[in-house]
N, C-alpha and C positions, 0 to 999 in steps of 0.2 A: 714686546716679546724679546728683543735683543737684550734689553736691560735686565730681564729676568734671567736669561741664559748666562750673561756675564756675571751676575751676582751669584748664581748657583756655582758657576765655575770657580769663582773666587773663594767661596766657602769650601768647596771640595779641595782646592789646592792648599788652603789654609789648614784644613784637617790633616791632609797628607804630610805637609811640612812640619806639623806639630804633633805627630802621632804619639810621641812620648809624653806630651803635655795634655792634661785634661782641659778641655775648652769650656769656658763659662759663657753661656748664651742666654740672654734675656730678650723679652719682646714687650712692646707697648701697643696700645690701641689709641692712635692719635685722635680719632674722632671721639672716643670715650673721654679722653683727657680734656679736649677742648670744650666738650659739652658740660664739663664740671668746672669750667673757668668762667665765672659770671661776666668778666670783662670782655671775653670773646663773644658771648651772646649779645652783649650790648653793642659791640663793634659791628657785628653782622647785621643787627637791627638797623643801625645808623646807615650802613652801606646799602642795605636793601631799600630803605626809605629814600635815600638820595637817588639810587638807580631808578626806582619807580618814578620819582619826580622828573628826572631827566627824560625817561622814556615817554612819559605823558606829555612833556613839552614838545618832543619830536613829533609825536602822533598828532598833537594839536596843530603844529605847523604843516604837517602833511595834509591834514584835513582842510586847512585854509588854501593850500595849493590846489587841491581837488575842487574846491568851491570856485576858485578863480578859473580853472579849466572849464567848469560847467557854465559859468557866467560868460566866458568868451564864446563858447559854442552857441549860446542863446543870442548873443549880440552880433555874431559874424555877418548876418545879413544887412546890418545897419552900419558896419564899419568899412573903412577903406582898407586896401591891402597893406598900406603902410602902418595903419593903426593895429591891424591884426598881427603883423610881424613884430611890432614893438611889444604888444601884450604877451605874445609867445616868448619873446626874449626875456621879459620880466619874470615869467613863470620859470623859465630855464635857470635864471639867476637864483631864484628862490630855492629851486631843487638842489642846485650846487651848494648853496649855503646850508641847507638842511643836512646834506651829506657831510659837509665839513663839521657841522655841529655834532653830528652823530659820532664822527671820528674823535672829536675833542672830548666827548664824554666817555666813549667806550673803546677807543683805539688803544694801540700798544702803549703809548705814553699819555693816555687820556686822564681825565679827572678821576675815573673809577680806579685806575692803577695807582695814582698818587694817594687816593683816599685809603686804599687797602694798605699801602706802605705806611701811612700815618697811623692807622688804627689797629691793623692786624699784625704787622711785622713785629712790633715790640712784644706782643703776647707770644708769638711763635718763638722769638729769641729767648723769652723766659722759659718756655717749655724745653727748647734744645739745651739751654744752659743747665737746666735741672736734670735732663737725661745724662749729660756728660758728667755732672757731679755725682749722680747715683752710680753710673757705670764705673767711674774712677774709684769711688769709695768701696764698692762691692766687687771690684776687679772683674768686671765682665769683659770678655774678649769681643763680643758682638752684641748689639742691641738692634733688633729688627722691628719694623712697623707692621703690625698685623693688618692695618687698614689701608696699606698701600697697594700698589699693583702687584706686589710679590705674593704669589699664592702659597699660603702655608697650609699644607694638607692636614697637619695635626699640630695642636699646641697643648702643652701641659700648663694648666692654670698656675701651677707652682712657680713658673718662670715668667709670669706676667707681672711686670713691675709698674704697671700704669698707676695703681693707687699710690705707690711710693713717689711717683713723679708728682701726682696731685698734692700729696702731703708736702713735698719739697717746695712746690710752687706756693702753697698757702703760707708756709713758713717764711719763704722769701718775701712774700707780699706783706706779712706782718712786720718783718724786719724793716722793710722799706717804709711802711706806715709809721713805725716808731721813729725812724730817722727823719721822716718828713715833719712829724709833730715836733720833734726836738729842734729841727731847723726853723720851723714856723715860730716857736717860742723865741728863738734867738732873733728872728727878724722883727718880731713885735717889740722887743726891747730896744732895737736899733732902727726904728722906722725913719727917724730923721737923718740917719747916717747915709752917706753916699756909698754905693756899692764899690768896694775896693777892688783893685786889680787882682789881688790874691783870691777874693771870692769869685770874681768873674772866671778865673782860670780853673775853678773847681767844677765848672759846668762840664758835663760829660759830652763826648762827641755825639751821642744819640740825641741829647736834648737840643744841641745846636742844629743838628740835621733836621730834627722834627720842626724846629722853629723856622728854618729856611724853607722846608717843604710846605709848611702851612702858609707862609707868606707867598710862595710861588703859586700855590693853588688860588689864594685870594686875588693876587694880581691878574692871574689868567682869567678868572671868573669876571673880574671887573672889566678887563679888556674885551672879553666876549660880549658882555652885557652892553657895553658902550657901542660896539660894532653892530649888534642886533638892533639897538634903538635907532642908530643912524640909518641902517638899512630900511627899517620899518617906516621911518619918517620920509625917506626918499621915495619909497614905494607908494606911500599914501599920497604924497604930493603928485606923483605921476598919475595915480588913480583919479584924483580930483580933476587933474587936467584933462584926462581922457573922458571923464564923465561930461565935462563942459564941452569938449569937442563933439561928443555924441549928440548932446543937446543942440549944439549949433548946427550940426549936420541935419538933424531932424527938422529943425526950424527952417533951414535953407530949402530942404526938400518940400516942406509944406508950402512955403512961399512960391516955389517954382510951380507946384501943382495948381495953386490958386491963380497964378498969372496965366497958365495955359488954359 
């Protein structure tokens, strides 16, 4: 609400300070634009698939914890207080690990955040760059987003530049594709050549950041997977030990009853 008020106040002050100058205002529908960018749909599909997989993994582990709790309740009559305490402690450790895993997936700096940065941000940058390009060429003073939290009570379709943005994006993509094909042909001719320092310097900051981000995500996943496997192995070892202790306790109880 405060954001809307400030934006309206800014527009009013701008109009008042430029009363002698005709203001050119355009607007876009960001949702409409992104829906017409195939790469955005593909990115969203990948993100949703990953998020669903992570969520299923968390739910699976929560189910395993609930099964362990039910198993403990069924075995309490046969266990010593020490064994019960240890089992409860194991369950608490698993619950903490699941919470950590959930945070690593969906937290502020979790895998989902980095995945969005890797897949969606380049597309958003392409849209914003196209908006700035169109606004500069057509000399718009303001470009508003009709799909944002700003309430636009009336819009004239004549000032909707969304289709212009889509056209600019497609043109930019075609230019990039042509450049990539040209670069690919050059690379094929020099496959045996070592990448020179000059060629390396031509890498854009975005490409370097994307490579670093990808490596960071892969390293983080590998570390998490290793940690999970080690934890599972430790828990399974404890579980087998407890099962043996339960069997030994039963056997001892039966022998005691026979002797009595």
